[in-house]
C-alpha positions in Angstrom: 9.8 17.5 -2.3 6.3 18.7 -1.5 4.6 18.2 1.9 3.5 14.6 1.7 0.8 13.0 3.8 2.5 10.7 6.2 -0.7 8.7 7.1 -1.1 7.8 3.4 2.5 6.7 3.1 2.3 4.5 6.3 -0.9 2.9 5.1 0.6 2.3 1.6 3.5 0.5 3.2 1.3 -1.6 5.4 -0.9 -2.5 2.4 2.2 -3.6 0.4 3.4 -5.8 3.1 0.0 -7.4 3.7 -0.7 -8.1 0.1 2.7 -9.4 -0.4 2.2 -11.9 2.4 -1.2 -12.9 1.1 0.3 -13.4 -2.6 3.2 -15.6 -1.4 1.0 -17.7 0.8 1.0 -21.3 -0.5 1.1 -24.9 0.8 4.5 -26.2 1.9 6.4 -27.5 -1.1 4.4 -25.7 -3.7 5.0 -22.5 -5.4 2.4 -19.7 -5.3 0.2 -19.9 -8.4 -1.1 -16.2 -9.0 -1.7 -14.3 -12.2 0.8 -11.6 -13.0 -1.8 -8.9 -12.6 -2.2 -9.8 -8.9 1.4 -8.8 -8.4 0.8 -5.5 -10.2 -1.7 -4.6 -7.6 1.1 -3.9 -5.0 2.5 -0.8 -6.6 -0.8 0.4 -8.1 -2.6 0.1 -4.7 0.3 2.0 -3.1 -0.1 4.8 -5.6 -3.9 5.0 -5.2 -3.7 5.0 -1.4 -1.1 7.8 -1.3 -2.9 9.8 -3.9 -6.2 9.5 -1.9 -4.7 10.8 1.2 -2.7 13.5 -0.6 -5.5 15.0 -2.7 -8.9 13.7 -1.5 -8.9 13.0 2.2 -6.1 15.3 3.3 -6.2 14.1 6.8 -2.8 13.4 8.4 -2.8 11.6 11.7 0.9 12.1 12.3 1.3 15.9 11.5 -1.0 17.8 13.8 -1.5 21.5 13.3 -0.5 23.7 16.1 
């Protein structure tokens, strides 16, 4: 496995958790009524975030160079 950017992975996991909580939020006793493309934003957003940090930003907060 190549040397992955840990900051991008951490932010992608936080993004997935927050978006999932937003999508399942509904009044008590009712099911959430969201379109299917909204649920597809969870993995697509995670891929975009990790790709941005791996190839574009290249800043890793957790791995400091000595």
